[in-house]
C-alpha positions as a Markdown table, in Angstrom:
| # | Residue | x | y | z |
|---|---|---|---|---|
| 1 | Met | 20.7 | -15.7 | -14.8 |
| 2 | Leu | 17.4 | -14.1 | -13.9 |
| 3 | Lys | 15.0 | -16.7 | -12.2 |
| 4 | Ala | 12.6 | -14.6 | -10.1 |
| 5 | Ile | 10.6 | -11.5 | -9.9 |
| 6 | Ile | 9.4 | -10.0 | -6.8 |
| 7 | Phe | 6.7 | -7.4 | -7.0 |
| 8 | Asp | 5.3 | -4.9 | -4.8 |
| 9 | Leu | 1.4 | -4.4 | -4.7 |
| 10 | Asp | 0.3 | -0.8 | -3.6 |
| 11 | Asp | 1.1 | 1.6 | -6.1 |
| 12 | Thr | 3.1 | -0.9 | -8.2 |
| 13 | Leu | 0.4 | -3.2 | -9.8 |
| 14 | Leu | -2.3 | -1.9 | -7.9 |
| 15 | Trp | -3.1 | 2.1 | -8.2 |
| 16 | Asp | -3.7 | 2.4 | -4.7 |
| 17 | Asn | -3.3 | 6.3 | -4.5 |
| 18 | Lys | -6.0 | 6.5 | -7.1 |
| 19 | Ser | -8.2 | 4.2 | -5.0 |
| 20 | Val | -7.7 | 6.6 | -2.1 |
| 21 | Lys | -8.2 | 9.7 | -3.8 |
| 22 | Glu | -11.5 | 8.7 | -5.4 |
| 23 | Ala | -12.5 | 7.4 | -1.8 |
| 24 | Phe | -11.9 | 10.8 | -0.3 |
| 25 | Val | -13.5 | 12.7 | -3.1 |
| 26 | Leu | -16.7 | 11.0 | -2.8 |
| 27 | Thr | -16.9 | 10.8 | 0.7 |
| 28 | Cys | -16.2 | 14.7 | 1.2 |
| 29 | Lys | -18.8 | 15.2 | -1.6 |
| 30 | Leu | -21.5 | 14.2 | 1.5 |
| 31 | Ala | -20.1 | 17.1 | 3.2 |
| 32 | Glu | -20.2 | 19.4 | 0.2 |
| 33 | Glu | -23.9 | 18.5 | -0.3 |
| 34 | Lys | -24.8 | 19.1 | 3.4 |
| 35 | Tyr | -23.0 | 21.9 | 4.6 |
| 36 | Gly | -21.3 | 23.6 | 1.4 |
| 37 | Leu | -18.0 | 22.6 | 2.6 |
| 38 | Asn | -14.9 | 22.9 | -0.2 |
| 39 | Thr | -14.1 | 19.1 | -0.7 |
| 40 | Glu | -10.3 | 19.5 | -1.2 |
| 41 | Glu | -10.1 | 21.7 | 1.8 |
| 42 | Leu | -11.8 | 18.9 | 4.0 |
| 43 | Glu | -9.9 | 16.3 | 2.4 |
| 44 | Gly | -6.4 | 18.3 | 3.6 |
| 45 | Lys | -7.9 | 18.3 | 7.0 |
| 46 | Val | -8.7 | 14.7 | 7.2 |
| 47 | Lys | -5.2 | 13.7 | 5.9 |
| 48 | Glu | -3.7 | 16.0 | 8.3 |
| 49 | Asn | -5.9 | 14.8 | 11.4 |
| 50 | Ala | -5.4 | 11.0 | 10.3 |
| 51 | Arg | -1.4 | 11.5 | 10.7 |
| 52 | Lys | -1.6 | 13.0 | 14.1 |
| 53 | Leu | -4.1 | 11.2 | 15.6 |
| 54 | Tyr | -2.4 | 7.8 | 14.0 |
| 55 | Ala | 1.2 | 8.7 | 15.3 |
| 56 | Ser | -0.4 | 9.4 | 18.6 |
| 57 | Tyr | -1.4 | 5.7 | 19.2 |
| 58 | Asp | 0.8 | 3.0 | 21.3 |
| 59 | Thr | 0.1 | 1.0 | 17.8 |
| 60 | Tyr | 2.3 | 3.5 | 15.9 |
| 61 | Glu | 5.6 | 1.8 | 16.1 |
| 62 | Phe | 4.1 | -1.7 | 15.2 |
| 63 | Thr | 2.3 | 0.1 | 12.1 |
| 64 | Gln | 5.5 | 1.6 | 11.0 |
| 65 | Met | 7.6 | -1.9 | 11.3 |
| 66 | Ile | 4.8 | -3.8 | 9.8 |
| 67 | Gly | 4.1 | -0.7 | 6.8 |
| 68 | Ile | 0.4 | 0.2 | 7.7 |
| 69 | Asn | -0.1 | 3.8 | 6.7 |
| 70 | Pro | -3.0 | 6.2 | 8.5 |
| 71 | Phe | -5.0 | 6.0 | 5.7 |
| 72 | Glu | -5.2 | 2.2 | 5.3 |
| 73 | Gly | -6.2 | 2.6 | 9.3 |
| 74 | Leu | -9.2 | 4.6 | 8.0 |
| 75 | Trp | -10.7 | 1.4 | 6.1 |
| 76 | Gly | -8.9 | -1.8 | 7.1 |
| 77 | Asn | -10.4 | -4.2 | 9.6 |
| 78 | Phe | -7.2 | -5.7 | 11.1 |
| 79 | Ser | -9.0 | -9.0 | 12.0 |
| 80 | Asp | -5.6 | -10.6 | 11.9 |
| 81 | Ala | -4.2 | -12.7 | 14.9 |
| 82 | Gly | -1.6 | -11.2 | 17.5 |
| 83 | Glu | -1.8 | -8.8 | 20.3 |
| 84 | Ser | -0.9 | -5.5 | 18.1 |
| 85 | Phe | -3.4 | -6.3 | 15.5 |
| 86 | His | -6.1 | -6.8 | 18.3 |
| 87 | Arg | -5.1 | -3.6 | 19.7 |
| 88 | Leu | -5.2 | -1.7 | 16.3 |
| 89 | Lys | -8.7 | -3.1 | 15.6 |
| 90 | Glu | -9.8 | -1.7 | 19.1 |
| 91 | Ile | -8.6 | 1.8 | 17.9 |
| 92 | Val | -9.7 | 2.0 | 14.8 |
| 93 | Pro | -13.1 | 2.6 | 15.1 |
| 94 | Ser | -12.7 | 5.9 | 17.1 |
| 95 | Tyr | -9.6 | 6.8 | 15.3 |
| 96 | Arg | -11.9 | 7.1 | 12.0 |
| 97 | Lys | -14.7 | 8.8 | 13.9 |
| 98 | Asp | -12.6 | 11.3 | 15.6 |
| 99 | Thr | -10.7 | 11.8 | 12.4 |
| 100 | Trp | -13.5 | 12.8 | 10.3 |
| 101 | Thr | -15.4 | 14.9 | 13.2 |
| 102 | Arg | -12.3 | 17.0 | 14.1 |
| 103 | Ser | -11.9 | 17.8 | 10.3 |
| 104 | Leu | -15.2 | 19.3 | 10.4 |
| 105 | Gln | -14.9 | 21.1 | 13.5 |
| 106 | Asp | -11.6 | 22.5 | 11.9 |
| 107 | Met | -14.0 | 24.2 | 9.2 |
| 108 | Gly | -16.3 | 25.5 | 11.7 |
| 109 | Ile | -18.7 | 22.1 | 11.6 |
| 110 | Asp | -19.7 | 20.7 | 14.9 |
| 111 | Asp | -21.3 | 17.4 | 14.2 |
| 112 | Pro | -20.2 | 14.4 | 15.5 |
| 113 | Glu | -23.1 | 12.2 | 14.1 |
| 114 | Phe | -22.1 | 13.3 | 10.6 |
| 115 | Gly | -18.4 | 12.6 | 11.4 |
| 116 | Tyr | -19.5 | 9.1 | 12.0 |
| 117 | Val | -21.6 | 8.8 | 8.8 |
| 118 | Leu | -18.4 | 9.9 | 7.0 |
| 119 | Ala | -16.4 | 7.7 | 8.7 |
| 120 | Glu | -18.4 | 4.9 | 7.6 |
| 121 | Thr | -18.9 | 6.0 | 4.1 |
| 122 | Phe | -14.8 | 5.9 | 3.5 |
| 123 | Pro | -14.1 | 2.2 | 3.8 |
| 124 | Val | -17.1 | 1.6 | 1.4 |
| 125 | Lys | -16.1 | 4.1 | -1.6 |
| 126 | Arg | -12.4 | 2.7 | -1.0 |
| 127 | Lys | -13.8 | -1.2 | -1.6 |
| 128 | Glu | -15.8 | 0.3 | -4.6 |
| 129 | Asn | -13.0 | 2.0 | -6.3 |
| 130 | Ala | -10.0 | -0.7 | -6.8 |
| 131 | Phe | -7.9 | 0.7 | -9.6 |
| 132 | Val | -5.1 | -1.5 | -11.4 |
| 133 | Tyr | -2.5 | 0.2 | -13.9 |
| 134 | Glu | -3.2 | -0.6 | -17.3 |
| 135 | Asp | -0.2 | -2.4 | -18.1 |
| 136 | Ser | -0.2 | -4.6 | -14.8 |
| 137 | Phe | -1.5 | -7.8 | -16.4 |
| 138 | Ser | -0.3 | -7.3 | -19.7 |
| 139 | Val | 3.2 | -7.4 | -17.9 |
| 140 | Leu | 2.4 | -10.3 | -15.8 |
| 141 | Asp | 1.2 | -12.3 | -18.8 |
| 142 | Gln | 4.5 | -12.1 | -20.6 |
| 143 | Leu | 6.0 | -12.9 | -17.5 |
| 144 | Lys | 4.2 | -15.9 | -16.1 |
| 145 | Gly | 5.6 | -19.0 | -16.8 |
| 146 | Lys | 9.3 | -17.8 | -17.7 |
| 147 | Tyr | 10.0 | -16.5 | -14.2 |
| 148 | Gln | 8.8 | -17.3 | -10.6 |
| 149 | Leu | 6.8 | -14.7 | -9.2 |
| 150 | Leu | 6.3 | -13.2 | -5.6 |
| 151 | Leu | 4.6 | -10.7 | -4.3 |
| 152 | Leu | 6.0 | -9.1 | -1.2 |
| 153 | Thr | 3.8 | -6.4 | 0.1 |
| 154 | Asn | 3.8 | -4.6 | 3.4 |
| 155 | Gly | 0.6 | -4.2 | 5.8 |
| 156 | Ser | -2.1 | -6.2 | 7.4 |
| 157 | Pro | -2.9 | -9.6 | 6.3 |
| 158 | Asp | -6.4 | -8.9 | 6.3 |
| 159 | Leu | -6.2 | -6.0 | 4.5 |
| 160 | Gln | -3.8 | -6.8 | 1.5 |
| 161 | Gln | -6.0 | -10.0 | 1.2 |
| 162 | Thr | -8.9 | -7.5 | 0.8 |
| 163 | Lys | -7.3 | -5.7 | -2.0 |
| 164 | Leu | -6.5 | -9.0 | -3.6 |
| 165 | Arg | -10.1 | -10.1 | -3.6 |
| 166 | Leu | -11.5 | -6.8 | -4.8 |
| 167 | Thr | -8.9 | -7.6 | -7.8 |
| 168 | Pro | -8.9 | -11.3 | -8.1 |
| 169 | Glu | -6.9 | -11.5 | -11.3 |
| 170 | Phe | -3.8 | -10.7 | -9.5 |
| 171 | Thr | -3.6 | -13.9 | -7.3 |
| 172 | Pro | -3.1 | -16.6 | -9.7 |
| 173 | Tyr | 0.0 | -14.8 | -11.1 |
| 174 | Phe | 1.8 | -15.5 | -8.0 |
| 175 | Glu | 3.7 | -18.8 | -6.5 |
| 176 | His | 4.3 | -17.1 | -3.1 |
| 177 | Ile | 2.5 | -14.0 | -1.5 |
| 178 | Val | 4.2 | -12.6 | 1.6 |
| 179 | Val | 3.0 | -10.0 | 3.5 |
| 180 | Ser | 4.8 | -8.1 | 6.4 |
| 181 | Gly | 2.1 | -8.5 | 9.1 |
| 182 | Ala | 2.3 | -12.2 | 8.7 |
| 183 | Phe | 5.9 | -12.4 | 8.4 |
| 184 | Gly | 6.6 | -10.0 | 11.7 |
| 185 | Lys | 8.8 | -7.4 | 10.0 |
| 186 | Gly | 8.0 | -5.2 | 6.8 |
| 187 | Lys | 10.2 | -3.8 | 4.2 |
| 188 | Pro | 12.9 | -2.3 | 4.3 |
| 189 | Asp | 14.2 | -4.8 | 6.7 |
| 190 | Pro | 16.4 | -7.3 | 4.7 |
| 191 | Ala | 15.0 | -10.2 | 6.6 |
| 192 | Ile | 12.0 | -10.2 | 4.8 |
| 193 | Phe | 13.6 | -9.9 | 1.6 |
| 194 | Glu | 15.8 | -13.1 | 2.8 |
| 195 | His | 12.6 | -15.1 | 3.5 |
| 196 | Ala | 11.7 | -14.6 | 0.0 |
| 197 | Leu | 14.4 | -15.8 | -1.6 |
| 198 | Glu | 14.3 | -18.8 | 0.7 |
| 199 | Leu | 10.9 | -19.0 | -0.6 |
| 200 | Leu | 11.7 | -18.8 | -4.1 |
| 201 | Ser | 14.8 | -21.1 | -3.8 |
| 202 | Val | 16.9 | -18.7 | -5.7 |
| 203 | Glu | 19.9 | -17.0 | -4.5 |
| 204 | Lys | 20.1 | -13.1 | -4.5 |
| 205 | Glu | 21.7 | -12.7 | -7.9 |
| 206 | Glu | 18.9 | -14.5 | -10.0 |
| 207 | Val | 16.1 | -12.1 | -8.4 |
| 208 | Leu | 14.8 | -8.6 | -9.4 |
| 209 | Met | 12.8 | -6.3 | -6.9 |
| 210 | Val | 10.2 | -4.2 | -8.7 |
| 211 | Gly | 8.5 | -1.5 | -6.7 |
| 212 | Asp | 7.6 | 2.5 | -6.4 |
| 213 | Asn | 9.0 | 2.8 | -3.2 |
| 214 | Leu | 12.8 | 4.1 | -2.5 |
| 215 | Asn | 12.2 | 3.7 | 1.3 |
| 216 | Thr | 10.9 | 0.4 | 1.5 |
| 217 | Asp | 11.0 | -1.6 | -2.0 |
| 218 | Ile | 14.6 | -0.2 | -3.4 |
| 219 | Leu | 16.0 | 0.2 | 0.2 |
| 220 | Gly | 15.0 | -3.1 | 1.3 |
| 221 | Ala | 16.5 | -4.8 | -1.9 |
| 222 | Asn | 19.8 | -2.7 | -1.8 |
| 223 | Ser | 20.1 | -4.0 | 1.8 |
| 224 | Ala | 19.6 | -7.6 | 0.7 |
| 225 | Gly | 22.1 | -7.3 | -2.2 |
| 226 | Ile | 19.1 | -7.7 | -4.6 |
| 227 | Asp | 19.2 | -5.6 | -7.9 |
| 228 | Ser | 16.1 | -3.3 | -7.8 |
| 229 | Val | 13.9 | -2.0 | -10.2 |
| 230 | Trp | 12.4 | 1.5 | -9.3 |
| 231 | Val | 9.0 | 2.2 | -11.2 |
| 232 | Asn | 9.1 | 5.9 | -11.2 |
| 233 | Arg | 5.9 | 6.9 | -12.8 |
| 234 | His | 5.6 | 10.4 | -11.8 |
| 235 | Gln | 9.3 | 11.4 | -12.2 |
| 236 | Arg | 10.4 | 11.8 | -8.9 |
| 237 | Lys | 13.9 | 13.0 | -7.9 |
| 238 | Ser | 15.7 | 10.1 | -6.5 |
| 239 | Ser | 17.2 | 10.6 | -3.2 |
| 240 | Asp | 20.2 | 9.1 | -1.7 |
| 241 | Ile | 18.9 | 5.9 | -2.5 |
| 242 | Thr | 20.1 | 4.5 | -5.8 |
| 243 | Pro | 18.1 | 1.4 | -7.7 |
| 244 | Thr | 20.1 | -0.6 | -9.8 |
| 245 | Tyr | 17.5 | 0.4 | -12.8 |
| 246 | Glu | 14.8 | 2.8 | -13.1 |
| 247 | Ile | 11.7 | 2.9 | -15.4 |
| 248 | Asn | 8.5 | 5.0 | -15.8 |
| 249 | His | 6.1 | 2.8 | -16.9 |
| 250 | Leu | 5.8 | -1.1 | -15.7 |
| 251 | Glu | 5.8 | -2.3 | -19.4 |
| 252 | Asp | 9.1 | -0.4 | -19.5 |
| 253 | Leu | 10.3 | -3.9 | -17.5 |
| 254 | Leu | 10.2 | -6.2 | -20.5 |
| 255 | Pro | 13.0 | -4.6 | -22.3 |
| 256 | Leu | 15.0 | -4.4 | -19.4 |
| 257 | Ile | 14.9 | -8.1 | -18.6 |
| 258 | Lys | 15.6 | -9.0 | -21.9 |
| 259 | Asn | 18.9 | -7.1 | -21.6 |
| 260 | Arg | 19.8 | -8.7 | -18.6 |
């Protein structure tokens, strides 16, 4: 009997990819206005440089384990307890400026001061543009009170709580919110799923994991022996990671649950 549902946050309930895309568009627009640069080309350069720089720091292994991606590094504060988070907080100001400055240089513009302006603009634009999938609240409304709901998200507690503050409607739906940075390990490590089961006081057969990411949400649930629901909104092809169920929209979860 299904008693609880575990939800991922980013790109399952929150439309994080759209928020990041909009922040890039608005920030790169400044470079178009000042130097006539192509916004899509600059965005591509920024993403490329962000990934390279991010992987070069001594914090990279930690960010991989916790699940903090390079673009979150472009806007998060990481004001969390712990040596690794302190180190990350020290790094990000120069990481942001260097990422944007190098990207400008790649397009023939040597202007570190403007690189700093863009680096400071991106976090502002990301916070101003918090998007939610149109079916998120309607689905949660129909599940609340019938099942225990737990939010299981990878990332920095400070950053994930910032996302939830930007969309405060989400928090009341969940009896528990588990953030990998606070737990010490991230999805797909089965330990964080086992922690969720303990909080819910349910057996693994009594819970579903709902998420968009095969490599974290689905692989982790499978490893912990939990049935998984892959929200595949973009009709991506499955890899060798096989979910228990696959849906194209979050609202498709409702009939699926009724048939269990």
